[in-house]
TILUMLUM-201757 format. One record per residue (C-alpha): x, y, z; residue in one letter. Coordinates in steps of 0.1 Angstrom, whole numbers, padded with zeros to 4 digits, always signed. Example, Ala and Ser with C-alpha at 12.3 -4.5 7.8 and 13.67 -1.06 7.14 Angstrom:
% TILUMLUM-201757
+0123-0045+0078A;+0137-0011+0071S;
END
This chain:
% TILUMLUM-201757
+0107+0052+0152M;+0129+0047+0182S;+0126+0076+0206G;+0090+0083+0198F;+0072+0094+0229R;+0038+0077+0234F;+0010+0090+0256S;-0013+0067+0275F;-0026+0041+0266P;-0004+0039+0235A;+0027+0037+0257C;+0013+0005+0274V;+0006-0012+0240V;+0039-0002+0224A;+0059-0012+0255G;+0049-0049+0253K;+0063-0056+0219G;+0031-0075+0209R;-0005-0066+0201I;-0035-0086+0211V;-0072-0081+0207A;-0075-0064+0242D;-0049-0038+0232D;-0069-0029+0201I;-0100-0024+0223F;-0080-0001+0246M;-0068+0019+0216L;-0103+0022+0201R;-0118+0034+0234R;-0091+0056+0249Y;-0064+0066+0223A;-0085+0070+0192F;-0122+0072+0203P;-0131+0091+0172D;-0109+0071+0149G;-0077+0084+0132I;-0083+0121+0129R;-0049+0138+0126S;-0013+0135+0114C;-0003+0129+0150E;-0027+0100+0152D;-0013+0084+0121V;+0023+0088+0134L;+0013+0072+0167T;-0004+0042+0149L;+0027+0036+0128F;+0050+0039+0158A;+0029+0012+0177I;+0030-0010+0146H;+0068-0008+0143E;+0074-0013+0180S;+0054-0045+0181S;+0069-0074+0161P;+0041-0098+0174E;+0008-0087+0159R;-0026-0104+0161S;-0048-0107+0130P;-0072-0082+0146E;-0044-0056+0145W;-0041-0059+0107T;-0078-0052+0103A;-0077-0023+0127Y;-0045-0008+0112F;-0057-0011+0076V;-0092+0002+0081E;-0082+0031+0103S;-0055+0044+0080L;-0075+0038+0048T;-0104+0058+0062A;-0081+0087+0071Y;-0061+0087+0039L;-0090+0083+0015V;-0118+0101+0032H;-0103+0121+0060G;-0081+0143+0039T;-0085+0164+0008E;-0093+0157-0019P;-0118+0134-0002A;-0126+0100-0018G;-0096+0098-0041V;-0058+0093-0038I;-0040+0120-0057D;-0003+0122-0065E;+0006+0139-0032A;-0012+0112-0011K;+0003+0085-0032A;+0038+0099-0027G;+0033+0100+0011W;+0020+0065+0011L;+0049+0050-0009M;+0075+0068+0012R;+0058+0057+0045T;+0053+0020+0039I;+0084+0011+0018A;+0122+0010+0020A;+0141+0010-0012D;+0108+0006-0031G;+0098-0026-0012A;+0068-0026+0011V;+0080-0036+0046R;+0053-0056+0062S;+0021-0075+0054A;-0002-0050+0072P;+0014-0022+0052E;+0009-0040+0020L;-0027-0047+0028E;-0031-0010+0036F;-0018-0001+0002L;-0042-0025-0016L;-0072-0017+0005H;-0067+0021+0001A;-0065+0016-0037M;-0098-0004-0036E;-0117+0021-0015V;-0105+0052-0035A;-0126+0062-0065S;-0094+0073-0083E;-0058+0063-0080V;-0028+0077-0099P;-0009+0054-0122E;+0023+0060-0101S;+0006+0041-0072L;-0007+0012-0092S;+0027+0009-0109A;+0043+0009-0074F;+0019-0019-0063A;+0027-0040-0094L;+0064-0035-0089D;+0062-0055-0057Q;+0059-0085-0079I;+0091-0076-0098R;+0109-0072-0065L;+0097-0106-0054A;+0110-0123-0086L;+0143-0104-0086D;+0174-0124-0078P;+0178-0100-0048D;+0142-0107-0038A;+0128-0086-0009R;+0097-0070+0006G;+0064-0081+0022A;+0050-0094-0011Y;+0080-0117-0016H;+0075-0131+0019A;+0038-0139+0012S;+0040-0155-0022R;+0047-0192-0029P;+0082-0198-0040A;+0082-0199-0078A;+0105-0188-0106E;+0077-0172-0127G;+0042-0158-0123I;+0018-0180-0104T;-0020-0180-0098A;-0012-0162-0065H;+0006-0134-0084D;-0023-0131-0110L;-0048-0127-0082A;-0026-0098-0068Y;-0024-0082-0103V;-0061-0083-0108W;-0066-0068-0073R;-0044-0038-0083V;-0059-0035-0119L;-0095-0044-0112R;-0108-0012-0128G;-0086-0014-0159A;-0104-0041-0177L;-0128-0029-0205D;-0145-0053-0228R;-0117-0078-0227G;-0090-0052-0230R;-0066-0042-0202L;-0064-0004-0205M;-0031+0006-0189L;-0008+0036-0188S;+0027+0034-0204P;+0041+0033-0168L;+0020+0004-0158E;+0027-0015-0190T;+0064-0009-0185Q;+0063-0025-0151V;+0044-0056-0163L;+0068-0061-0192R;+0097-0058-0168G;+0081-0086-0147I;+0075-0107-0178D;+0112-0106-0187E;+0124-0120-0153L;+0116-0156-0162A;+0112-0178-0193A;+0077-0178-0208P;+0073-0214-0198S;+0078-0205-0161A;+0048-0182-0161H;+0012-0193-0155H;-0007-0196-0189P;-0032-0169-0179A;-0003-0145-0176W;+0004-0146-0213R;-0034-0141-0220E;-0033-0110-0197M;-0002-0095-0214M;-0018-0100-0248E;-0049-0081-0236A;-0029-0049-0227I;-0038-0018-0246V;-0018+0014-0240T;-0036+0045-0251P;-0017+0071-0271D;-0024+0097-0244Q;-0013+0089-0208P;-0040+0088-0181R;-0047+0123-0168E;-0029+0129-0136A;-0051+0136-0105L;-0050+0170-0088R;-0019+0172-0067S;-0017+0188-0033E;+0009+0188-0006R;-0001+0162+0020W;+0015+0156+0054L;+0052+0157+0045L;+0075+0165+0016S;+0100+0137+0026E;+0102+0107+0049G;+0076+0101+0075R;+0048+0124+0083L;+0053+0152+0107S;+0029+0161+0134V;+0037+0198+0128D;+0026+0196+0092E;-0011+0203+0086G;-0030+0195+0055L;-0025+0219+0026A;-0052+0245+0022A;
END
């Protein structure tokens, strides 16, 4: 986002290249006193994030909570992530399918946890971060965060269950064909002996219904391609 023009006090925070707790206090009080309320606010927050390679733990919490509240509850349809919101989220936080930074990955996961409904395209995207981490050309924020291992580890399983926490029903893992396809692709990236024993148990518990999960209502949201535009309002 080079060339983005910040107003005060965002310009002060972005100009330092690092974010500390005092900067977050300044943003809360002066830049976003009512929280993230508009497309322009979202654009500014992402621009600050990208211009600051050094970020305190407090920044991740602020970044994730602020964006999640706006995405899930501050836009229509309120309380859910539909296909349009999911499409914007995936385009915004990823490059070539891989989530770029740890705060953006946490934003993805937290938004999925907060929303009452999430489309299968978004859960499949989240699961695909594991495939990208195990791929010979490994890349992405999830790859950077996981312990080095050829196969699925306990760390990976915890991530999977965070994504699919609502899919378990009486010992069965009720997944869409798309989600199942992603998990099977991951399974094939290493020998069975390289995977954690609980991975095989999980794979054997998968049930794919004959009918795919009904898609959520889709609306245009923020932008049709690339990053959001401050000139684009929410769809009526």
